C-alpha positions in Angstrom: 192.5 114.2 -12.5 191.0 117.6 -13.3 188.7 117.5 -16.2 190.6 120.2 -18.0 193.6 117.9 -18.1 191.8 115.0 -19.6 192.1 114.8 -23.4 190.7 112.6 -26.1 194.2 111.3 -26.7 194.4 110.2 -23.0 191.0 108.6 -23.1 192.0 106.7 -26.3 195.3 105.6 -24.8 193.7 104.4 -21.6 191.1 102.4 -23.7 193.9 101.0 -25.9 192.4 102.4 -29.1 193.3 105.0 -31.6 192.1 108.6 -31.2 190.3 108.4 -34.5 188.2 105.6 -33.1 187.0 107.9 -30.4 186.1 110.7 -32.8 184.3 108.2 -35.0 181.8 107.6 -32.2 182.0 110.8 -30.2 182.4 114.5 -30.9 184.8 114.9 -28.0 185.4 114.4 -24.3 182.3 116.4 -23.3 180.0 114.0 -25.2 181.8 111.0 -23.5 181.3 112.6 -20.1 177.7 113.3 -20.9 177.1 109.6 -21.6 178.9 108.6 -18.5 176.8 110.9 -16.4 173.7 109.8 -18.1 174.6 106.2 -17.4 174.9 107.0 -13.7 171.5 108.7 -13.5 169.9 105.9 -15.4 171.4 103.5 -12.9 169.8 105.5 -10.1 166.5 105.4 -11.9 166.8 101.7 -12.4 167.5 101.2 -8.7 164.3 103.3 -8.0 162.3 101.1 -10.4 163.7 97.9 -8.7 162.8 99.3 -5.3 159.2 99.8 -6.5 158.8 96.2 -7.7 160.1 95.1 -4.3 157.6 97.2 -2.4 154.5 96.4 -4.3 151.6 98.9 -4.6 152.4 102.3 -3.1 151.0 105.8 -3.6 152.4 108.1 -6.2 153.7 110.4 -3.4 155.5 107.3 -2.0 157.0 106.6 -5.4 158.1 110.2 -5.6 159.9 109.9 -2.2 161.6 106.7 -3.4 162.8 108.4 -6.6 164.3 111.3 -4.7 165.9 109.0 -2.2 167.4 106.8 -4.9 168.9 109.6 -6.9 170.1 111.5 -3.8 171.6 108.4 -2.3 173.3 107.3 -5.5 174.5 110.5 -6.9 175.0 112.9 -4.0 175.6 110.9 -0.8 178.0 108.1 -1.9 181.5 108.9 -2.9 182.0 105.3 -4.0 179.1 105.3 -6.4 179.4 108.8 -7.8 181.6 109.0 -10.9 181.6 112.8 -10.7 183.4 112.6 -7.3 186.5 111.3 -9.2 186.5 114.2 -11.5 187.6 117.6 -10.2 184.5 119.7 -10.7 185.9 122.9 -9.2 185.9 125.9 -11.4 184.7 124.0 -14.5 181.4 125.3 -15.5 181.1 123.0 -18.5 181.0 120.0 -16.1 178.3 121.6 -14.0 176.3 122.3 -17.1 176.6 118.7 -18.2 175.7 117.4 -14.7 172.6 119.6 -14.5 171.4 119.1 -18.1 171.8 115.3 -18.0 170.0 115.1 -14.6 167.1 117.1 -16.0 167.0 115.0 -19.2 167.1 111.6 -17.4 165.2 112.2 -14.1 162.6 114.8 -15.1 160.4 112.5 -17.3 160.2 109.9 -14.5 159.3 112.7 -12.0 156.8 114.2 -14.4 155.0 110.9 -14.7 154.9 110.6 -10.9 153.5 114.2 -10.7 150.7 113.1 -13.2 150.0 110.1 -11.0 149.8 112.5 -8.0 147.4 114.7 -9.9 145.2 111.7 -10.7 145.3 110.8 -6.9 144.5 114.3 -6.0 147.6 114.8 -3.9 149.2 117.4 -6.2 147.8 120.3 -8.2 149.7 121.6 -11.2 148.9 122.3 -14.9 152.6 121.9 -15.8 153.9 118.5 -14.6 156.7 118.4 -17.1 158.0 121.9 -16.4 157.6 121.4 -12.6 159.6 118.2 -12.8 162.4 120.0 -14.7 162.5 122.8 -12.2 162.6 120.4 -9.2 165.4 118.4 -10.7 167.4 121.4 -11.7 167.1 123.0 -8.3 168.0 119.8 -6.4 171.0 119.2 -8.7 172.2 122.8 -8.2 171.6 122.8 -4.4 173.4 119.5 -3.8 176.4 120.2 -5.9 178.9 121.0 -3.2 181.6 122.0 -5.8 179.4 125.0 -6.6 178.7 125.7 -2.9 181.7 124.1 -1.1 181.2 126.1 2.1 177.5 125.4 2.5 177.4 121.7 3.4 176.1 122.5 6.8 173.4 124.6 5.2 171.9 121.8 3.1 169.3 120.9 5.7 168.0 124.5 5.8 167.9 124.6 2.0 166.0 121.3 1.9 163.5 122.6 4.4 162.9 125.7 2.3 162.6 123.6 -0.9 160.1 121.3 0.8 157.9 124.2 1.7 158.2 125.8 -1.8 157.3 122.5 -3.4 154.3 122.0 -1.0 153.1 125.5 -1.8 153.7 125.5 -5.6 152.3 121.9 -6.0 149.5 122.6 -3.5 150.2 119.4 -1.5 149.6 118.5 2.1 152.0 119.9 4.7 154.8 117.4 5.2 154.6 115.8 1.7 158.2 116.7 1.0 159.5 116.3 4.5 161.7 113.4 3.3 164.0 116.1 1.8 164.8 117.1 5.3 166.9 113.9 5.8 169.4 115.1 3.2 172.4 116.0 5.3 175.7 115.1 3.7 176.7 115.1 0.1 179.9 114.1 -1.7 
């Protein structure tokens, strides 16, 4: 169902509760969607943390790779796992805003911590790990949203190649540090 056709009344009816109960807890359907999207990203971060405990001690760069893979796999490559796939995103800028803002809010702190670990290891150089993390997440979320760029699926590998080079240059890492982004091929 297109997001524009979803109403608080419909959500309340589907949940079997009164509309007033929805408004008691939420300001409207945008806040509900924001929480659903946040839950999805938090699940991806949880999967990442679980994969870390399974692997034992690995470098900060290795942890960063696992984080990217976990989020990309869960939120952009799997139609079955991605709640946003079931909502028609086309031509609804408020949904894109929610997706991007929540991704930055949930994933950036984890990535910023990994950047700090990379700085401590000497594999990354930046004075702005928080802002760098926000920019990386925002760019990835934007690039991988095929409802913004529906005709560019085949261009994702080229975009990821450029992004990997930009990240290597801006974070002053070894060549190849972000090559794992090159495996991103298909989304939603």
